[in-house]
Structures are given as structure tokens and as C-alpha cells.
C-alpha positions in Angstrom: 0.0 0.0 0.0 1.4 3.4 -1.0 0.4 5.9 1.7 1.4 9.5 1.7 -0.7 10.6 4.7 -2.2 9.0 7.9 -5.3 10.5 9.6 -5.4 9.4 13.2 -8.4 9.5 15.6 -7.4 10.5 19.2 -9.8 9.1 21.9 -9.6 5.3 21.7 -6.8 5.4 19.1 -4.0 7.4 20.5 -5.2 7.9 24.1 -7.7 6.4 26.5 -8.7 8.9 29.1 -5.5 10.8 30.0 -3.2 8.0 29.2 -1.5 7.1 25.9 -2.4 3.7 24.4 0.6 1.5 24.7 2.8 1.8 21.6 0.9 4.8 20.2 3.6 7.4 20.9 6.2 5.3 19.3 3.9 4.6 16.3 3.5 8.4 15.7 7.3 8.8 15.9 7.9 6.0 13.3 5.3 7.5 10.9 7.1 10.9 11.2 10.4 9.2 10.5 8.9 7.8 7.3 8.1 11.3 6.2 4.4 10.8 6.2 1.9 13.7 6.5 0.0 13.2 9.8 -3.3 14.7 10.9 -5.2 14.1 14.1 -8.9 14.3 13.4 -11.0 14.1 16.6 -14.7 14.2 17.3 -13.9 15.7 20.7 -15.2 19.3 20.6 -14.2 20.2 24.1 -10.7 21.6 23.3 -9.4 24.0 20.7 -6.9 22.3 18.3 -4.1 24.2 19.9 -5.1 23.0 23.4 -5.5 19.5 22.0 -2.1 19.6 20.5 -0.5 20.9 23.7 -2.2 18.1 25.7 -1.0 15.4 23.3 2.5 16.9 23.2 2.6 16.8 27.0 1.7 13.1 26.9 4.7 12.6 24.5 3.1 12.7 21.0 5.0 14.5 18.2 2.0 16.7 17.4 1.7 20.4 16.8 -1.3 22.8 16.6 -1.4 22.6 12.8 -1.7 18.8 13.0 -5.1 18.8 14.8 -8.7 19.3 13.5 -11.7 18.7 15.8 -15.4 18.5 15.4 -15.4 21.7 17.5 -13.2 23.6 15.1 -15.1 22.3 12.1 -18.4 23.5 13.7 -17.0 26.9 14.6 -15.8 27.4 11.0 -19.1 26.3 9.6 -21.3 28.5 11.8 -19.0 31.6 11.2 -19.2 31.0 7.4 -22.9 30.0 7.1 -24.4 32.2 9.8 -21.9 35.1 10.2 -24.3 37.6 11.9 -26.6 35.2 13.6 -27.2 35.0 17.4 -26.1 31.6 18.4 -27.3 29.6 21.4 -24.7 27.0 22.5 -25.4 23.7 24.3 -21.8 22.8 24.9 -18.6 23.4 26.8 -16.0 26.1 27.3 -13.6 25.0 24.5 -16.3 25.1 21.9 -17.5 28.5 23.2 -14.0 29.8 22.9 -13.7 28.6 19.3 -17.0 30.1 18.2 -16.2 33.4 19.9 -12.8 33.5 18.3 -14.4 33.4 14.9 -16.7 36.3 15.7 -19.9 34.3 16.3 -22.3 36.1 18.6 -23.3 33.9 21.5 -26.5 34.5 23.4 -27.9 33.1 26.6 -31.5 34.0 25.9 -33.1 31.2 23.9 -35.7 33.6 22.5 -32.9 35.6 20.9 -31.4 32.6 19.1 -31.2 32.2 15.4 -28.8 29.2 15.5 -28.5 26.4 18.0 -25.3 24.5 18.3 -25.6 21.2 20.3 -22.6 19.2 21.5 -21.3 17.3 24.5 -22.2 19.2 27.8 -21.1 17.5 31.0 -23.4 19.9 32.9 -26.4 19.0 30.8 -29.7 19.4 32.7 -33.4 19.3 32.0 -33.4 23.1 32.1 -30.7 23.3 29.4 -32.7 20.9 27.3 -35.8 23.1 27.7 -33.9 26.2 26.7 -32.4 24.5 23.7 -35.9 23.4 22.6 -37.2 27.0 23.0 -34.1 28.3 21.1 -34.9 26.0 18.2 -38.2 27.7 17.4 -37.4 29.0 13.9 -33.6 28.6 14.3 -31.0 26.6 12.4 -29.9 23.4 14.2 -26.1 22.5 14.1 -24.5 19.6 15.8 -20.8 19.0 16.4 -20.7 15.2 16.1 -22.7 12.0 16.5 -20.4 10.0 18.9 -22.6 8.1 21.3 -19.7 7.4 23.7 -16.1 8.3 24.4 -13.6 5.7 25.5 -12.6 6.3 29.1 -10.1 4.4 31.3 -12.6 2.1 32.9 -15.7 2.1 30.7 -17.3 4.3 28.0 -18.9 7.6 28.9 -21.6 9.5 26.9 -20.4 11.8 24.1 -22.1 14.5 22.0 -24.5 12.0 20.3 -26.9 11.6 23.3 -27.1 15.3 23.9 -27.8 16.0 20.2 -30.4 13.2 20.2 -32.2 14.5 23.2 -32.5 18.0 21.6 -33.6 16.4 18.3 -36.2 14.3 19.9 -37.6 17.2 21.9 -37.8 19.4 18.8 -38.9 16.5 16.6 -36.3 17.4 13.9 -32.8 16.3 12.9 -29.9 18.7 12.9 -29.5 20.8 9.7 -25.8 20.1 9.8 -23.5 17.5 11.5 -19.9 18.6 11.2 -17.7 15.9 12.7 -16.8 12.5 11.3 -18.2 10.9 9.2 -19.6 14.1 7.6 -18.5 15.4 4.2 -17.2 18.5 6.0 -14.7 16.4 7.9 -13.6 14.6 4.7 -13.1 17.9 3.0 -11.0 19.1 5.9 -8.8 16.1 5.5 -8.4 16.6 1.8 -7.5 20.2 2.3 -4.8 19.5 4.9 -2.9 16.3 3.9 -0.8 15.1 1.0 -2.3 12.6 -1.4 -5.8 11.7 -2.4 -8.0 8.6 -2.2 -6.1 5.5 -1.1 -2.9 7.5 -0.6 -4.6 8.5 2.6 -5.0 6.0 5.5 -7.7 6.8 8.1 -7.1 5.1 11.4 -9.7 5.0 14.2 -11.6 3.0 16.7 -15.1 3.6 15.5 -16.7 2.0 12.5 -19.6 4.5 12.3 -17.4 7.6 12.3 -13.7 7.0 11.6 -14.0 4.1 9.2 -17.2 5.4 7.6 -15.5 8.7 6.8 -12.6 7.0 5.1 -14.9 4.6 3.2 -17.2 7.3 1.9 -14.2 9.4 0.8 -12.5 6.5 -1.0 -9.6 6.5 1.4 -7.9 3.4 2.9 -9.1 2.5 6.4 -7.9 0.7 9.5 -9.9 -0.1 12.5 -8.0 -0.3 15.8 -9.5 -2.5 18.5 -8.3 -0.3 21.4 -11.5 1.8 21.7 -15.2 1.3 20.9 -15.6 -1.1 17.9 -14.3 -4.7 18.0 -13.3 -7.3 15.4 -16.7 -8.9 16.0 -18.4 -5.6 15.2 -16.5 -5.3 12.0 -17.6 -8.7 10.8 -21.2 -7.8 10.9 -21.1 -4.1 10.0 -22.2 -2.5 6.8 -19.0 -0.4 7.1 -16.0 -2.5 6.2 -12.5 -1.5 7.1 -9.7 -2.4 4.8 -7.7 -3.5 7.8 -8.4 -4.5 11.4 -5.5 -4.2 13.9 -5.1 -4.4 17.6 -3.9 -0.8 18.2 -2.1 2.2 16.7 1.1 0.4 17.5 0.5 -1.9 14.5 -0.2 0.9 11.9 3.4 0.8 10.5 2.9 -2.9 9.6 0.3 -1.9 7.0 2.7 0.4 5.1 
């Protein structure tokens, strides 16, 4: 396989919780040594790309701010471009708020003033927040960061953005107008604009069939499922989404090249 670039998921692929997955740091180093173009593409919207890169670097990964794209940064770019002057109600966390504000998006706390609602993971989610988001959606655009149901954590999975988005969608009886993270076309376009190579010259590596592998499959890229996070080999055998490779962890990526 001739690969020019490798797109790596983070949670469940490079890290689990706040700990590197065994062999992942060394795997990134070896890919760098081969001269490959690397991009970390994460559906975690809670950190800015710069903060994400700093965190990964502190853990030992050879990653800089220009090497990271998140569903949060994709969402902030989208809202700023598509609704530049719209009052935006955010159901999300501080990192996403920072990204939206940095792009000049007007954030409002009053649901009745909202023209756009952005829904994402919110670890302080309450019934009152759901109620306000429902009210804010009256006549407003509905934007979601990503569909991830869970996030791999050290002991067991924890809820991600997906359940929050689903709660708002169910209450409002409507789907989001846009979903920006993997496996959306927006995320695929971000990959194509940032890495060397096209099609199967790009290898997408991640732990989720429904986001990581689905993104690569839809974009005609090569895909590898790692079994260090959410999806398993058994899942891959029965899934409509079919990875080109199934490996134990990111430590095995180099063996595919």
C-alpha cells in the first residue's frame, strides 16, 4: 500500500482517558520518521486544536497545533461561514464556546434571541438546558458537532455528544440541519485540504466503525480499525461499514505500510 498521509483519531486510538495507548507514541514517531503527513482528526469538541495539540504533546506525542482538527473547530468554522451575523445559542462546553467566539460568532444566553442552536457534549447537561435549547430552536437553524454516542474512558465508556444531540432532536422533533464531525463530508473535505495525497494514498485510522471508518470509506480512502477503543473485530464482521484492515492498536499501523 502506497500511503502519503495518515489520519489518526485520538480518543480510543492514541489515548484512553488521559493515558497514551501502549505503543501509540512510538507509532507516531515512526510515521514521522517515514516522512508521512499526519493529521489528528477528533470528534472531541471540548478543546481547541491548539489546546488539544498541547495536551497530546505533554503526553509525549509529536503533534503540533497545525496537526489537529476537531469537530469543534469544524463546527465553529461552519457557523462563522454560514451564519456570520446570527445570534447563536450553545449547548456545549468552554472549549467550543472559545472557538465560536474566536471566529466572531455572537453567542447568546437568551433562547428567545437565538437564530442558530449548536448542540454538543455538555457534561453539565440538565433538563433546564434541554428546555432552553428546545425554545431556542423555534425557527432557528440546528447545528451539531458530532454523532459520537460514547467516548472511550479508562474504565468504561462515557456519553459523548450524540446523546445530547439526540435529546434535543427528539424534543424538537427534527434532525440537525448540519452535523460537522466524522463521518460528515465537511470532515472529509478538511482532511483533503490539509494532507498530502488523495484517495487511497490517505489512510484513516480510528476505533469507531460508524465515524472513523465510515468517513474514510465514503471518501475513498484506505481505512484501518483499531480495537483499542469502541468497535471490535466482531463488530467489523457484521457491520455495513467495512474497514480495509483491522489491527489491535495504533502500535500496528506501521505494519500496514
